[in-house]
N, C-alpha and C positions, 0 to 999 in steps of 0.2 A: 585533659589538662596538660601542663608542661612539666618537664623534668627539672629537678633541682640543679642538675649540672648545667642545663641550658640557662636557667635564671642566673646562676653564679657567673657564668661566662659573660652574659650581657651586662650584669651589674659591674663587673670589673672593666668591661669596655667603657661603660658610662663614666666610671671613676677616672679612667686614664685620659679621657678626651680633654684636650687643651681648652676647647670651647667651653666645656662645663666648668672647668677649674676657673676660667676667667669670669664666667657668670657668678660662680660662688664668691669670688673675690669682690665683685661689684656689690654683692649683698652682705659683705662684712665677714665672709669666711676666708681667713688667711689659710695658708697651706696646712697649718696645724689643726685649726678648727674644722677645715674641710675634711681632713682625714678622720678626725673623731666623729664628725657628723655622719660620714659615709659608713664607718664601721657600725654605728648604731642603727643606721637605716637598713643596712644589709641584714643585721641581726633581726630587726623588726620584720623584714620580709620573709627571712628563712625560718624564723622560729614561731611567728605568730600565726595562729590558725585563722585569725579574723582580719586579714588584710582587707581594707575597704574595697567595696565592689568596683568602684571606678579604677582603682589601682590594679585590681585583679584583671580587668579587661585590657588595660594598657600592657601589662606584663604578658598576657596571652598573645596580644597582637605582635609584640616585639619578638616573642619566641617563635611565632609563625612566620615572621618576616614581613608582617603587614604594617608594623609600626617602627619608629626609630628610637634608639635608646635615649635620645635627647628629650623625648616626651616624658621621661621620668622626672625631669628637673623640678616642675612645680610641686610634685609629691615629696621629692627630696628636700626642697626648701621648707615645705610645711613641717616636715619632720624636724629639720634643723632648728626651726624657730621654737618648737616645743622643748627641745633639750637646751637650747641657748636663747632664753628670752631676750637677751640683749640685742639680738639681731634686729628686733623691731625698733630699737631706739638708738641704733648705731651712730647716727649723726650727732645726737645729743652727747652720747658718751665720748665720741671723738673730740667734740669741742671741750668737754670737761677735762679730758686727759691730754689736752694739748699743752705741753710743758715748754713751749718755745719762747715764752717771754717772762721768765721768772722775776725780773725786776718789777713787773706790774703787780706781783702778789703783795707788795709792801707799800701801799699808798702813803703811809705815814713817813717812811724814809724818803720817798720820792718828793714829798712836799717840802723838804728842806734841801739846801745845797750843802752837801757834806764835803769836808776836806779829808782826803785820804793820804796818809803818810805810811810808806812801806819801809820798815827798818830791816834791811837785808844783810845777812852775814852768816858765817859758820857758828858752831857752838862756841861759847866762851868769847864772844866778840863784844858783849855788852849791849846787844841790840834791844833785848827785852828790858834791860835796866833803864835805858833812855825813855822807852815808852812808859814804863811804870812811874818814872819821875814826873812825867806830864800828867798821868792819871792822878797822882797824889796831890798835885798843885791845882787840879780842877775843882770847881764847885761841886760837881757830881760826876761819877764815872762808873763804868762797868768793865770788869776784866773777864775775858772768856778764854779758858784753857782746856787742853785735852784730858787732864787728869785731876782727880780730887786733890792730889798732893799739891799740884801747882796752884789751884784755887785757894787751898788752905794756906800756902806760903804767902800769897799776896794778901789774904785776909789778915794774917798775923802781922805782916810787914806794915800794912796800912794802919791797923789799930795801934801798933807800937809807935807809929809816927804821929799819933793823935789825929788820924783821919778816920772817923768812925766808918766801919765797913762791915756789911753783912756777908754771910757765906751761904751759897745755895748750891747743893749738889743733888744728884739723883736720890740720895737717901736722907739728906738733912737740910734744915734751914737754921742757921745760927744768927741771932740778931746782936748787933753791937750795943744797942740801947736796951736797958733792962725792961722797959715797958713794951718791948716788941714793936716799937715804931720803926718802920723801915729807914735805914741810914741812907744818906745821899750816894754812898759808894757801895758797890756790890762786887764780890768775886764769885764766879760760878764756873761749873763745868759747862762747856759750850752748848750742849743740848738744852740746858735750862735757861738760856738767856731770853729776856723778854724783848719782843720787837715792837712793843707799843709804848714803852716808857722812854721819855726823853732824857738824854744825858749830855753833859758837855763833852766828855771824852770816853771813847770806847777803845779797849785794847783786845785785839784778836791774836792769840799766840799760836805758833806752829802752823801758819797758814798753809804750808805745803800739804797738810793733812786733808785739804779740800779734795784731793784725788783718792782718798781712802775708799776702797770699794764698799765698805759697810757704813762708815760714819761721815763720809765727805759732805753729805747733805747739810750737816749742822754748821759747817764752816761757810757753805754757800749761803745759807739762811742768815747767818750773822753778818756776812759781808754785804749782802744785798739789803738786809732788813733792819739793821740796828739804827735807831733814831738818835744819832749823836752828831754834834757839830764837827767833831774831829774823830776820825777812825784811824787808830794806829795799828798797823798790821805787822807782825813780826814773823820772820821765818827764812827759809832758804831762798837764795837768789833765783833758784829754778822756778819759783812761782811768780816772779815779777811780771813776765809777759802775759800770763793768763789773767792775773789781777787787773793789769792795765786794760786788757781787752774787755773784761767784764765791766769795768768802770766806764769804759767808753760807751757801753750800751745804756748806762744810767746818766751819761753826760757829766761824769765826775772825773776830775784829773787826779793822777797819782803822782805824789812827790816821792822819789826814791832816795833813801839815805843808806849808803853802803858802809859796812863796818868790817874791819879786819880783825883777825884773832888777836887777843891781847897778850897771850903768852905763847912761846914757841912750842911746837909739837914735833917730836922726832920719832920716825919709825926705826926701831932698832935693827941691827943686822944679824941678830942671833935670836933664836926662840928660847923659851924658858926651859923646855924639855923635861924638867922634873919639878915637882912641888918642893923639893929640897932647896931649890934656888929662889924661893919666895923672899921678898924683902918688905919691910914696913912701907905702907902706902900702896901696896899692890892690890889690884882688883881683877879677879878672874871672872870673865863674862861667859855664861853658858846659855844655850838656847832651848834647854828643856829642863823641867823640874827634876827629872832623874839625875841629870848631870850635876845640878846644883847639890842634890843630896850626896852623891858619891864624892864630888870634889870636896865639899865641906867636911865630910867624914874623914877623908884622907888627910886633910889639913889638921884636923883636931887630933888624929892619930899621931901626928908629929909633935903634939904638945903645944900647938899654936892656937890662939883663940881667933875665931873669925866671925864677922857679921854677915848676915844673909839677907838679901833683898830680892823679892820677885813680885810679879804683877798682882797676884791674888791675895797678898798679905794685906791685912787691914792698914789703912793709912797711919794710924797711931803707932803700930808695930814698926812700919817702915821708918818712921821718923826716929823712933828709939834706936833702931839698928844703925841708922845714919849717924846719930849723935854719938853713939858708942865708938864707931869707927873714926869719926872726926876728932874726938877728944884726945888731945896729945897725952893726957895723963892716964888714959885707959889702956890696959895691956892689949886690947884688941886692935891689931894693926893691919889685918888682912880683910878684904871684902870679897864675897862671892855673890854675883848678881846676874839677873837676866838683863835683856836689853831694856827692862823697865827703868834702868838708870839713864837711858838715853835722853829722857825728858824729865826735867823737873826736880831733881834732888840736888842740893848743894853738897858736894862731896869733895874731900881733900884727897884726891887720888894722884899718886906720882906716876904709876904705870898701869896701863890697861893691857891685860893678857887675854886674847881670844882663845877660849878652850877649843872651839871649832869655828869654822866659818860657814857652816851650812845651818839653815834655819827652816824648821817645818812651818809652812804657811797654808792658808786656805785660799784657793783661787776663786775667781769670779763665779764658777759653777758650784762652789761650796765643797770642792774635793781637796783632800790633803795633798800637799806637794812638798818635796824637800829640795831646797835650792840654795845656792850660795847667797849670802847676804848682799843687799844692793849697796852701791856706793853711798847712797844717801844714809842708809842705816849704819854702815861702817864709820862714816865721818861723824855721825851723831854720837856714836858710842865712844870712838877713839878720842873725840874732842873733849870728853869728860876728864881727861888727864891734865894735870897742871893748871888747875882752875885759878883764874885771876884773883889775887887777894888771899889765896890759901898759902900754906907754908911751903908748897912746892912751886918754884918759879917757872919750871917748865915741865911739859908732859912727855911721856914716852909710851910707845905702843908696840906690842909684839904678839906672837902667837904661842900657844902651848907646844905645838908640834912643828918640828923643823919643816916638814913637807907643806905646811900651810902658809909659810911666811911669804914666799914669792907671790902667791896668789893674793894674799892680803894687800901687798904693796901695789899690785896691779889694780885691785878693786879701789883702793884709796886714790890712785892716780886718775881714774876715769872721770870724765865730766859727768855731773848729775844731769840726766835728761830733763828737759823742761817739762813742767806740769802741763798736760795738754787739755784736761777737761775737769769740770767741777761736778760733784755729786748732787743729785736731787732726790727728793722723797715725796710721794704724794702727800698733800696737806690733809688734815682732818676734814676741812670743808669740801675738798674735792671728793673724798671717799663718801662723805654724807650725800653729796649730789648724785654719786653713782648709786648709792643704796636707794635713793628716792626712785630711780628708774628700775632698779632690780631688787625689789623688796624681799625676795626669797633667798638671795645669795648670802652665803656666809662671808664674814670679813676676809677670810683667807682667799675665797674665790674672787671677791671684789678686787682685792689687791692684784691677784693674777691677771684678771681681765684688764685692769687698769694698766698694768705694765705692758701687756701684750698690745694694747691699743695706743699707748702713749707715744707722742712724737716729741723729740728733743732736738734742739739745734746743736751744731757741732761742738759748741763750747761746753756742753753738759752731757752727763750720762745718768741713768737711773740706778741708784744704789742697790746693792744686793739685800733683799729683804727677807732672807730665810728665817732669821731669828724672829722677826715680826710675825711672819706667818706661823711659825712654830707656836708662839704664844697665842695667836688668834685661834688656832685649832684647839689648843689646850683649854681655853676658857670659853669655847663655843657654847657649851651646854649651860653656862651660867646666864640667867636672865639679866642683861645689862643693856643700857641704851648704847647706841653706836659710838658716841663721842667718848664715853667712859671706857668702852671696849678698846678703842683706838689708843687712849692714854695708857691703859694697862699694857698694851702690846709694845709700847716704846720703853718699857722698864728695862734697865740694863741688867739682864739676868743671864747667868751661865746655864744654858739648857742641858749641859752635861751633868748637872748636879740634881739628882731626883729630889733631895731634901728641899732645895730652894724652890723647885717647881711645886711640890705639894704645899709648901708654906704659902706660896702666892695663891693657890686655889682656896686656902683656908681663910684668906683675908675676909673680914666681914663685909 
């Protein structure tokens, strides 16, 4: 018989052959799958005492110089198909995961000619206000925003204006009518919008979030899929070109309305340097919860009251804190907040003070990075100062530390790079069709295979689905049909909190 060393040498020769790699690719094994299949194949040959007779003969021939390593390919492919059953239905899977024409996913929206109006401008330019006026005057409407708070604010505003409006977020549904009859208007977080209900007017807020690596898909879906005669899109001018281009593929024109900031905003020439220099109407912006705690403690140690707002506070608490800070008769005159105030709370701020200008973020690969804030983030936050209609006619912005000020000025001066691509997410239908071909795969595997095969055109990218896969793995052992499983995995859950995770598992 032959020696293990001989076999390993020949197997590695087989693996390295360009010809074999090309044959593998033709059979659906990209470089990553080819590598995985090879390792498994090598293990099967080296560790199994029962290699089939025909393979044994071929190996013998190769080791004696009577055969060629390429003769191993049919055995290798047979093995690969056992561990990757999808190789047998590759063409079907490729068709299903072809994401090149997302507008076609929404036949209801394509059946009507929609009018698209882009309200573009910086924070505090009144762009959303104009879109909301149109929403309120319509017979029916839907408002889609990035935060529960924003949806809540529009829900409130609408009902106060005697326009009955329901609220739908990831965690609640509130009806305007006592008998739970759906109202003609609805305010929702963007993931919750319905793409098969007809409306006269739809408002999509903060459209630049279409590029968000994790949530961008929800904006893409709303923009391409909402069935409304008029779609009012609000956000940064940086998204105008992409929206125009996407609408070109649906045959819809975009009317752009540009807005200027309503109140002046000045970048100060001096930093705050010490919390002793705080004045009423100041807001200190921090990018970590630890900083929020330490800054608010230091402010209170100086005998000042301060309101605190950060992302994971319940919406009700956020609104209370905002109200306290906004109330001219309340002794609380200082605010400490994270960039959660960049969107959606009406605050009477005179001066924004950046405690630091670096922000921890999670990159495309799901790794933690610490980087300077982007121009877009800086403008969004700085723009909260000197709100139109508040008691402060103009806004000011500065930093806590002197050494940060020059860099902040530079960041604020830079042009915001145009939004280049829109996020996508496999639809439940596509995953169901995948599962039909691969009945034994887990949802997390289906998603992986889907993303590795998916084809997108240059205007789109596939969103980061780590949270989705985390939940899929967590509930894998629970007997559920695929559609329910998919819905559970879209839940907005903080996976760092074990209590939340166990609670989800206990749901009946």
